[in-house]
GUFI-380350 format. One record per residue (C-alpha): x, y, z. Coordinates in Angstrom, 3 decimals. Layout:
BEGIN
<gukol <X, Y, Z>> ...
! end
This chain:
BEGIN
<gukol <171.071, 47.761, 71.505>> <gukol <170.901, 45.377, 74.478>> <gukol <174.436, 46.166, 75.603>> <gukol <173.851, 49.940, 75.297>> <gukol <170.574, 50.180, 77.202>> <gukol <169.258, 48.578, 80.352>> <gukol <165.701, 49.760, 79.845>> <gukol <164.043, 51.365, 76.849>> <gukol <160.581, 52.916, 76.541>> <gukol <158.931, 53.014, 73.122>> <gukol <155.748, 55.007, 72.504>> <gukol <154.425, 54.578, 76.070>> <gukol <150.957, 56.087, 76.556>> <gukol <148.623, 56.131, 79.556>> <gukol <145.300, 57.901, 80.128>> <gukol <143.347, 58.407, 83.366>> <gukol <139.801, 59.428, 82.516>> <gukol <140.052, 62.755, 80.721>> <gukol <143.756, 63.230, 81.479>> <gukol <146.445, 61.991, 79.074>> <gukol <149.227, 61.282, 81.577>> <gukol <151.715, 59.897, 79.020>> <gukol <151.634, 60.428, 75.276>> <gukol <154.025, 58.413, 73.057>> <gukol <157.008, 58.645, 75.409>> <gukol <160.247, 57.097, 74.072>> <gukol <163.758, 57.179, 75.586>> <gukol <166.412, 54.822, 76.954>> <gukol <168.455, 54.418, 80.139>> <gukol <172.011, 53.109, 79.881>> <gukol <173.303, 50.431, 82.268>> <gukol <175.375, 51.812, 85.134>> <gukol <174.109, 55.385, 84.707>> <gukol <172.516, 57.661, 87.273>> <gukol <169.694, 58.994, 85.095>> <gukol <167.509, 61.972, 86.032>> <gukol <163.788, 62.206, 85.194>> <gukol <162.600, 65.808, 85.328>> <gukol <159.346, 67.631, 84.652>> <gukol <156.613, 69.742, 86.174>> <gukol <154.026, 68.198, 88.443>> <gukol <151.646, 66.434, 86.092>> <gukol <154.312, 65.906, 83.436>> <gukol <153.969, 62.118, 83.719>> <gukol <157.029, 61.176, 85.779>> <gukol <155.194, 59.257, 88.506>> <gukol <153.018, 57.482, 85.960>> <gukol <156.078, 56.301, 84.043>> <gukol <157.883, 54.942, 87.092>> <gukol <154.712, 53.194, 88.283>> <gukol <154.395, 51.506, 84.894>> <gukol <158.037, 50.437, 85.205>> <gukol <157.393, 49.074, 88.695>> <gukol <154.251, 47.149, 87.761>> <gukol <151.862, 49.406, 89.696>> <gukol <150.114, 50.738, 86.555>> <gukol <149.505, 49.058, 83.187>> <gukol <150.353, 51.084, 80.088>> <gukol <147.652, 51.646, 77.456>> <gukol <150.055, 51.204, 74.571>> <gukol <153.742, 51.082, 73.718>> <gukol <156.479, 48.688, 74.793>> <gukol <159.043, 48.487, 77.596>> <gukol <162.293, 46.690, 76.765>> <gukol <164.626, 45.278, 79.435>> <gukol <168.089, 44.227, 78.244>> <gukol <166.777, 44.600, 74.697>> <gukol <163.864, 42.186, 75.214>> <gukol <160.184, 43.233, 75.402>> <gukol <158.696, 42.750, 78.879>> <gukol <155.267, 43.043, 80.482>> <gukol <155.467, 43.847, 84.199>> <gukol <152.158, 43.136, 85.896>> <gukol <152.973, 43.745, 89.565>> <gukol <155.630, 45.121, 91.947>> <gukol <156.534, 41.526, 92.829>> <gukol <157.245, 40.780, 89.166>> <gukol <159.272, 43.995, 88.881>> <gukol <161.326, 42.929, 91.898>> <gukol <161.909, 39.523, 90.336>> <gukol <163.358, 41.320, 87.318>> <gukol <165.659, 43.404, 89.538>> <gukol <163.592, 46.629, 89.542>> <gukol <162.816, 48.427, 92.821>> <gukol <161.125, 51.772, 93.522>> <gukol <162.118, 53.794, 96.595>> <gukol <159.041, 55.981, 96.974>> <gukol <159.051, 59.592, 98.208>> <gukol <156.840, 58.603, 101.133>> <gukol <159.055, 55.789, 102.410>> <gukol <156.874, 52.686, 103.005>> <gukol <158.598, 51.379, 106.130>> <gukol <157.079, 50.038, 109.357>> <gukol <158.144, 52.348, 112.179>> <gukol <157.412, 49.788, 114.897>> <gukol <159.731, 47.174, 113.361>> <gukol <163.522, 47.042, 113.505>> <gukol <165.854, 47.979, 110.655>> <gukol <166.533, 44.303, 109.901>> <gukol <162.837, 43.428, 109.948>> <gukol <162.146, 46.239, 107.470>> <gukol <165.031, 45.266, 105.205>> <gukol <163.656, 41.740, 104.871>> <gukol <159.957, 42.651, 105.079>> <gukol <158.077, 40.261, 102.798>> <gukol <161.281, 38.431, 101.900>> <gukol <162.679, 36.955, 105.155>> <gukol <165.656, 34.662, 105.520>> <gukol <164.178, 31.404, 106.781>> <gukol <165.416, 28.861, 109.280>> <gukol <164.078, 25.544, 108.036>> <gukol <160.865, 25.750, 106.006>> <gukol <158.972, 28.598, 107.653>> <gukol <160.710, 30.070, 110.708>> <gukol <162.349, 33.519, 110.148>> <gukol <166.055, 33.470, 111.014>> <gukol <166.309, 36.726, 112.977>> <gukol <170.038, 36.521, 113.652>> <gukol <170.833, 35.786, 109.999>> <gukol <168.731, 38.773, 108.890>> <gukol <170.478, 41.031, 111.387>> <gukol <173.924, 39.856, 110.229>> <gukol <172.973, 40.341, 106.578>> <gukol <171.549, 43.811, 107.323>> <gukol <174.873, 44.869, 108.846>> <gukol <176.677, 43.491, 105.779>> <gukol <174.382, 45.313, 103.348>> <gukol <174.763, 48.641, 105.159>> <gukol <178.547, 48.094, 105.184>> <gukol <178.405, 47.758, 101.381>> <gukol <177.182, 51.354, 101.180>> <gukol <179.626, 52.583, 103.802>> <gukol <177.226, 52.747, 106.737>> <gukol <177.176, 51.066, 110.156>> <gukol <173.889, 50.417, 111.965>> <gukol <172.327, 48.625, 114.884>> <gukol <170.006, 46.221, 112.990>> <gukol <167.706, 45.954, 116.026>> <gukol <166.985, 49.670, 116.209>> <gukol <163.324, 50.585, 115.504>> <gukol <162.918, 52.395, 112.201>> <gukol <160.634, 54.920, 113.893>> <gukol <163.674, 56.292, 115.734>> <gukol <165.685, 56.900, 112.544>> <gukol <166.238, 60.195, 110.754>> <gukol <164.615, 60.692, 107.352>> <gukol <168.038, 60.165, 105.739>> <gukol <168.546, 56.814, 107.486>> <gukol <165.044, 55.741, 106.469>> <gukol <166.010, 56.501, 102.871>> <gukol <169.151, 54.390, 103.243>> <gukol <167.111, 51.584, 104.833>> <gukol <164.828, 51.587, 101.786>> <gukol <167.902, 51.395, 99.533>> <gukol <169.296, 48.489, 101.542>> <gukol <165.889, 46.842, 101.282>> <gukol <166.325, 47.035, 97.497>> <gukol <169.865, 45.628, 97.744>> <gukol <168.595, 42.670, 99.771>> <gukol <166.579, 41.606, 96.712>> <gukol <169.614, 42.101, 94.459>> <gukol <168.036, 44.971, 92.534>> <gukol <170.027, 46.177, 89.554>> <gukol <167.716, 49.076, 88.672>> <gukol <166.667, 51.351, 91.554>> <gukol <164.142, 54.142, 90.977>> <gukol <164.190, 56.929, 93.566>> <gukol <161.251, 59.364, 93.776>> <gukol <162.248, 62.729, 95.311>> <gukol <164.889, 61.135, 97.577>> <gukol <166.283, 64.420, 98.938>> <gukol <163.066, 66.406, 99.485>> <gukol <163.226, 66.170, 103.299>> <gukol <167.003, 65.883, 103.767>> <gukol <169.517, 68.387, 105.128>> <gukol <172.500, 69.326, 102.912>> <gukol <174.836, 67.003, 104.833>> <gukol <172.315, 64.138, 104.528>> <gukol <172.075, 64.779, 100.789>> <gukol <175.852, 64.436, 100.501>> <gukol <175.701, 61.132, 102.409>> <gukol <172.967, 59.838, 100.114>> <gukol <174.852, 60.899, 96.978>> <gukol <177.997, 59.160, 98.214>> <gukol <175.937, 55.974, 98.626>> <gukol <174.459, 56.318, 95.131>> <gukol <177.890, 56.785, 93.577>> <gukol <179.124, 53.693, 95.409>> <gukol <176.177, 51.678, 94.095>> <gukol <176.843, 53.006, 90.604>> <gukol <180.492, 51.947, 90.825>> <gukol <179.283, 48.443, 91.662>> <gukol <177.098, 48.343, 88.538>> <gukol <173.674, 49.423, 89.800>> <gukol <171.603, 51.618, 87.467>> <gukol <169.672, 54.405, 89.200>> <gukol <166.786, 56.588, 88.018>> <gukol <166.165, 59.709, 90.132>> <gukol <162.992, 61.796, 89.971>> <gukol <163.571, 65.217, 91.538>> <gukol <162.570, 68.869, 91.305>> <gukol <165.855, 70.082, 92.799>> <gukol <167.699, 70.863, 89.599>> <gukol <170.998, 71.861, 91.198>> <gukol <171.219, 68.407, 92.775>> <gukol <170.305, 66.712, 89.503>> <gukol <173.153, 68.543, 87.790>> <gukol <175.469, 67.306, 90.547>> <gukol <174.541, 63.617, 90.664>> <gukol <173.252, 62.519, 87.228>> <gukol <174.989, 61.337, 84.047>> <gukol <171.998, 61.969, 81.799>> <gukol <168.623, 63.666, 82.191>> <gukol <165.269, 63.160, 80.509>> <gukol <162.683, 65.955, 80.510>> <gukol <158.937, 65.333, 80.220>> <gukol <156.321, 68.026, 79.619>> <gukol <152.548, 67.498, 79.529>> <gukol <153.048, 63.750, 79.266>> <gukol <155.428, 63.969, 76.322>> <gukol <159.167, 63.372, 75.966>> <gukol <160.969, 66.660, 75.315>> <gukol <164.599, 65.527, 75.225>> <gukol <167.254, 63.297, 76.800>> <gukol <170.711, 64.812, 77.195>> <gukol <174.057, 64.151, 78.819>> <gukol <174.056, 66.290, 81.964>> <gukol <177.451, 67.806, 81.093>> <gukol <175.966, 69.125, 77.849>> <gukol <173.070, 71.012, 79.421>> <gukol <172.372, 73.575, 82.180>> <gukol <169.668, 74.422, 84.701>> <gukol <168.390, 77.202, 82.414>> <gukol <168.182, 74.741, 79.511>> <gukol <166.268, 72.245, 81.655>> <gukol <163.827, 74.893, 82.896>> <gukol <163.138, 75.982, 79.311>> <gukol <162.475, 72.376, 78.336>> <gukol <160.155, 71.930, 81.343>> <gukol <158.058, 75.077, 81.192>> <gukol <159.344, 77.359, 78.455>> <gukol <161.115, 80.643, 79.123>> <gukol <160.359, 81.346, 82.787>> <gukol <162.329, 84.236, 84.308>> <gukol <164.181, 83.430, 87.529>> <gukol <162.464, 84.615, 90.734>> <gukol <163.333, 88.184, 91.597>> <gukol <164.544, 89.245, 95.016>> <gukol <162.223, 91.531, 96.961>> <gukol <163.884, 94.899, 97.436>> <gukol <161.836, 97.038, 99.808>> <gukol <161.745, 98.231, 103.397>> <gukol <160.295, 96.145, 106.193>> <gukol <156.611, 96.834, 106.724>> <gukol <156.145, 98.428, 110.134>> <gukol <152.364, 98.664, 110.157>> <gukol <149.867, 97.192, 112.575>> <gukol <150.978, 94.054, 114.425>> <gukol <148.469, 91.289, 113.723>> <gukol <150.253, 88.483, 115.592>> <gukol <152.610, 88.811, 118.538>> <gukol <154.248, 85.899, 120.328>> <gukol <155.752, 86.588, 123.776>> <gukol <157.949, 84.180, 125.759>> <gukol <156.224, 81.137, 124.268>> <gukol <157.513, 77.789, 125.532>> <gukol <156.431, 74.175, 125.068>> <gukol <158.626, 71.638, 126.835>> <gukol <157.425, 68.558, 124.940>> <gukol <158.243, 70.302, 121.623>> <gukol <161.542, 71.723, 122.956>> <gukol <160.388, 75.271, 122.288>> <gukol <161.668, 77.934, 124.659>> <gukol <161.150, 81.671, 125.044>> <gukol <159.929, 82.429, 121.521>> <gukol <159.409, 86.130, 120.823>> <gukol <158.436, 87.765, 117.518>> <gukol <155.842, 89.947, 115.814>> <gukol <154.087, 89.679, 112.455>> <gukol <152.935, 92.904, 110.823>> <gukol <149.904, 93.425, 108.622>> <gukol <150.616, 92.517, 104.979>> <gukol <154.067, 91.179, 105.855>> <gukol <155.714, 87.967, 104.657>> <gukol <157.794, 86.692, 107.548>> <gukol <160.193, 83.862, 106.740>> <gukol <161.370, 81.323, 109.303>> <gukol <164.640, 79.550, 108.500>> <gukol <166.507, 76.784, 110.288>> <gukol <167.854, 73.301, 109.836>> <gukol <165.822, 70.159, 110.495>> <gukol <165.003, 69.879, 114.200>> <gukol <165.297, 73.610, 114.861>> <gukol <161.655, 73.796, 115.988>> <gukol <160.067, 75.613, 113.030>> <gukol <157.167, 73.207, 112.447>> <gukol <156.717, 72.776, 116.200>> <gukol <156.302, 76.551, 116.530>> <gukol <153.678, 76.631, 113.772>> <gukol <151.660, 73.793, 115.300>> <gukol <151.831, 75.516, 118.691>> <gukol <150.479, 78.793, 117.293>> <gukol <147.769, 76.838, 115.461>> <gukol <146.650, 75.163, 118.698>> <gukol <147.532, 71.584, 117.754>> <gukol <149.942, 71.580, 120.729>> <gukol <148.968, 74.413, 123.089>> <gukol <151.849, 76.298, 124.700>> <gukol <152.891, 75.616, 128.297>> <gukol <153.595, 79.280, 128.919>> <gukol <153.808, 82.602, 127.142>> <gukol <151.293, 84.704, 125.262>> <gukol <149.906, 84.769, 121.723>> <gukol <148.236, 88.049, 120.793>> <gukol <145.952, 88.269, 117.773>> <gukol <145.290, 91.871, 116.715>> <gukol <146.430, 93.084, 120.126>> <gukol <144.242, 90.741, 122.185>> <gukol <145.917, 87.964, 124.243>> <gukol <144.528, 84.546, 123.302>> <gukol <144.848, 81.050, 124.751>> <gukol <144.696, 78.958, 121.587>> <gukol <143.797, 75.432, 122.664>> <gukol <142.731, 73.845, 119.371>> <gukol <142.973, 74.282, 115.598>> <gukol <139.254, 75.112, 115.512>> <gukol <139.868, 78.004, 117.889>> <gukol <142.799, 79.166, 115.741>> <gukol <140.627, 79.073, 112.611>> <gukol <137.895, 81.052, 114.391>> <gukol <140.541, 83.663, 115.266>> <gukol <141.548, 83.937, 111.607>> <gukol <144.647, 81.718, 111.589>> <gukol <145.212, 79.088, 108.878>> <gukol <147.955, 76.462, 108.686>> <gukol <149.227, 74.624, 105.623>> <gukol <151.066, 71.589, 106.992>> <gukol <154.423, 70.372, 105.680>> <gukol <153.118, 66.777, 105.783>> <gukol <150.709, 66.915, 102.873>> <gukol <150.423, 63.135, 102.572>> <gukol <149.446, 62.323, 106.162>> <gukol <147.988, 65.573, 107.484>> <gukol <147.047, 67.678, 104.468>> <gukol <144.779, 65.823, 102.065>> <gukol <141.805, 63.501, 102.443>> <gukol <142.738, 60.865, 99.897>> <gukol <139.312, 59.366, 99.288>> <gukol <137.592, 62.742, 98.934>> <gukol <137.295, 64.714, 95.725>> <gukol <138.667, 68.170, 95.026>> <gukol <135.737, 70.283, 96.167>> <gukol <135.452, 68.290, 99.387>> <gukol <139.148, 68.842, 100.151>> <gukol <138.764, 72.548, 99.394>> <gukol <135.854, 73.057, 101.784>> <gukol <136.785, 71.143, 104.959>> <gukol <137.918, 74.237, 106.908>> <gukol <134.671, 76.118, 106.239>> <gukol <132.114, 73.324, 106.191>> <gukol <129.907, 75.199, 108.680>> <gukol <129.786, 78.227, 106.352>> <gukol <128.689, 76.010, 103.463>> <gukol <125.807, 74.412, 105.359>> <gukol <122.210, 75.655, 105.061>> <gukol <119.872, 76.296, 107.993>> <gukol <118.579, 72.747, 107.498>> <gukol <122.118, 71.417, 108.053>> <gukol <122.433, 70.435, 104.394>> <gukol <125.494, 71.226, 102.302>> <gukol <124.949, 74.082, 99.861>> <gukol <126.302, 72.265, 96.809>> <gukol <125.760, 75.246, 94.513>> <gukol <127.879, 77.494, 96.727>> <gukol <130.525, 74.783, 97.110>> <gukol <130.810, 74.260, 93.350>> <gukol <131.054, 78.015, 92.709>> <gukol <133.797, 78.279, 95.328>> <gukol <135.586, 75.276, 93.852>> <gukol <135.506, 76.567, 90.287>> <gukol <136.840, 79.945, 91.423>> <gukol <139.699, 78.245, 93.308>> <gukol <140.628, 76.061, 90.319>> <gukol <140.779, 79.138, 88.121>> <gukol <142.660, 81.328, 90.617>> <gukol <145.334, 78.736, 91.430>> <gukol <145.408, 77.199, 87.931>> <gukol <144.780, 73.699, 89.276>> <gukol <145.056, 71.076, 86.537>> <gukol <142.111, 68.697, 86.906>> <gukol <139.392, 67.233, 84.676>> <gukol <136.767, 68.391, 87.187>> <gukol <135.833, 69.096, 90.805>> <gukol <134.617, 65.513, 91.282>> <gukol <138.108, 64.104, 90.630>> <gukol <139.577, 62.374, 93.687>> <gukol <142.571, 64.312, 94.971>> <gukol <144.740, 61.162, 95.001>> <gukol <144.833, 61.266, 91.183>> <gukol <146.311, 64.775, 91.008>> <gukol <150.024, 65.489, 90.836>> <gukol <151.777, 66.611, 94.018>> <gukol <151.859, 70.255, 92.945>> <gukol <148.149, 70.316, 92.178>> <gukol <147.367, 68.568, 95.477>> <gukol <149.319, 71.336, 97.224>> <gukol <147.290, 73.986, 95.407>> <gukol <144.053, 72.313, 96.518>> <gukol <145.171, 72.330, 100.164>> <gukol <146.251, 75.966, 99.819>> <gukol <142.824, 76.832, 98.389>> <gukol <141.231, 75.282, 101.496>> <gukol <142.831, 77.972, 103.629>> <gukol <142.262, 80.790, 101.159>> <gukol <138.564, 79.928, 101.180>> <gukol <138.611, 80.269, 104.976>> <gukol <139.667, 83.922, 104.486>> <gukol <142.254, 83.999, 107.306>> <gukol <144.029, 87.071, 108.630>> <gukol <147.217, 85.122, 109.333>> <gukol <148.381, 82.216, 107.200>> <gukol <151.135, 79.806, 108.312>> <gukol <152.727, 78.064, 105.324>> <gukol <155.027, 75.179, 106.254>> <gukol <157.221, 74.120, 103.297>> <gukol <154.594, 75.330, 100.777>> <gukol <156.708, 74.441, 97.712>> <gukol <158.376, 71.229, 98.891>> <gukol <158.164, 68.509, 96.254>> <gukol <156.668, 70.746, 93.558>> <gukol <158.258, 71.773, 90.269>> <gukol <159.579, 75.165, 89.209>> <gukol <156.359, 76.112, 87.455>> <gukol <154.183, 75.269, 90.471>> <gukol <156.677, 77.028, 92.764>> <gukol <156.397, 80.206, 90.711>> <gukol <152.602, 79.962, 90.797>> <gukol <152.473, 79.436, 94.571>> <gukol <154.850, 82.361, 95.082>> <gukol <152.647, 84.543, 92.879>> <gukol <149.615, 83.614, 94.992>> <gukol <151.470, 84.353, 98.256>> <gukol <152.528, 87.805, 97.072>> <gukol <149.034, 88.548, 95.766>> <gukol <147.459, 87.512, 99.088>> <gukol <149.653, 90.017, 100.908>> <gukol <148.407, 92.832, 98.679>> <gukol <144.864, 91.758, 99.610>> <gukol <145.588, 92.269, 103.326>> <gukol <146.843, 88.911, 104.591>> <gukol <149.881, 88.463, 106.807>> <gukol <151.900, 85.345, 106.083>> <gukol <154.543, 83.265, 107.851>> <gukol <156.546, 81.046, 105.492>> <gukol <158.665, 78.149, 106.786>> <gukol <161.018, 76.791, 104.146>> <gukol <164.210, 74.768, 103.877>> <gukol <164.868, 76.411, 100.496>> <gukol <166.908, 79.397, 101.683>> <gukol <167.177, 81.017, 98.279>> <gukol <163.415, 80.975, 97.891>> <gukol <162.814, 82.122, 101.473>> <gukol <165.133, 85.109, 101.113>> <gukol <163.566, 86.008, 97.774>> <gukol <159.959, 86.068, 98.969>> <gukol <160.202, 87.349, 102.567>> <gukol <160.242, 90.843, 104.071>> <gukol <162.057, 89.621, 107.181>> <gukol <163.643, 86.306, 108.089>> <gukol <163.758, 84.805, 111.590>> <gukol <166.388, 82.131, 112.181>> <gukol <165.632, 79.271, 114.576>> <gukol <168.003, 76.799, 116.228>> <gukol <167.630, 74.561, 119.265>> <gukol <163.989, 75.460, 119.785>> <gukol <164.367, 79.217, 119.965>> <gukol <164.897, 82.238, 117.734>> <gukol <168.570, 83.083, 117.364>> <gukol <168.120, 86.317, 115.419>> <gukol <166.497, 88.025, 112.467>> <gukol <167.440, 89.869, 109.292>> <gukol <165.657, 92.095, 106.821>> <gukol <165.491, 89.669, 103.903>> <gukol <167.235, 92.028, 101.494>> <gukol <170.232, 92.191, 103.857>> <gukol <170.358, 88.471, 104.581>> <gukol <172.638, 85.987, 102.878>> <gukol <172.753, 82.204, 102.965>> <gukol <176.011, 82.404, 104.930>> <gukol <174.541, 84.741, 107.581>> <gukol <171.415, 82.638, 108.019>> <gukol <173.300, 79.338, 108.239>> <gukol <175.707, 80.804, 110.813>> <gukol <172.747, 81.445, 113.121>> <gukol <170.939, 78.237, 112.167>> <gukol <173.892, 76.101, 113.237>> <gukol <174.551, 78.042, 116.439>> <gukol <174.901, 75.798, 119.490>> 
! end
């Protein structure tokens, strides 16, 4: 058994309060494999990898490493055993150099205590060369692309001679070309004997990069299969049952009342220039573009986080100078940020508190006291409407899965009853079941009178849900298509226009 498996899980269980996160999970990972771990948000994936990395302690069961039972009590102990986790939110220090990050907490020393900066820089260059990359080791990490930050985290693992690297959603924020670069690095590491576990919701990529896949559902092990012997449809059925694929909207563009009109909007510091478009009542307007095109910058400008230098924003036909998010909210504009971790949730607050932050004034009595009865009623209705999986409204949001956190943040804006809702990457990092649920909510909101702008890097999803699609590149709008006439090829031709 030891020669056939690097790590084996037997009957692993873990409970958090009233939630059974893992329930008798058993499967094995072979040495030298790229192994995929797949499941809906809340299926238990993150809990399992945190047990492996010494962040959580299992309630029962046994982990075997090289055929021998092990107890891993901390990330330091996991690292000593050759296990490293590259988290989705990459824990690097932006103000430090690449070399300083690579050897953070584990410096090469000159003498007994003095860090040997030159030795660390030389070794950083060597480690990047091992994965086919060249870098300036003195460059601040804060100036790197997301892809290079991912590679820096991998090199950080290599510096500790990790033989088992766990990667949590490594491609969620990468462009297609960056994904190919990352996959080339992973294959090179595999060829050198490193075992890799990837957690991802992007099933097409998992089919491309993995040797085997394990599917979890509701904290239980469904199956482990060789990737060549399964398909995306099989995996989806194992994850959530028989879910039909999303259908493409096939209808004419809505040409009703214009609820939002942007004219000649420019913002030099955000590299936005001469933006012009209209959003009609009960329309879903998609905005496509590659990373750096200016999509998020446009949304934050409309929402007043970065007021425009010039141009006009009209709300229901009235020109407005939106100077702050509070003003945008008062005008009936809501914004779901793409950066859920840093800008979306309040980690130490519970669910009902996170749901109510945009309308706290509405939920306050004349005596300036929170109306807890009203808040709880609102919270229960939101949990039911969005099918949020939680043991209760008092649960801290940090203990929910990513998909359920996203639903809580979405409920915050639905409770504000906006006229216009800006959704920036609303389904990034969530599973197929949560994606379908969020799409259902978006389409239902439109029938209730809302007008919605959706920014998404998932072109297939964007074309399926939108009425029209605007394509951005280089800080401006390059063109638009009725969604039912658009194709991936047409959109990408505009998105990559110089």
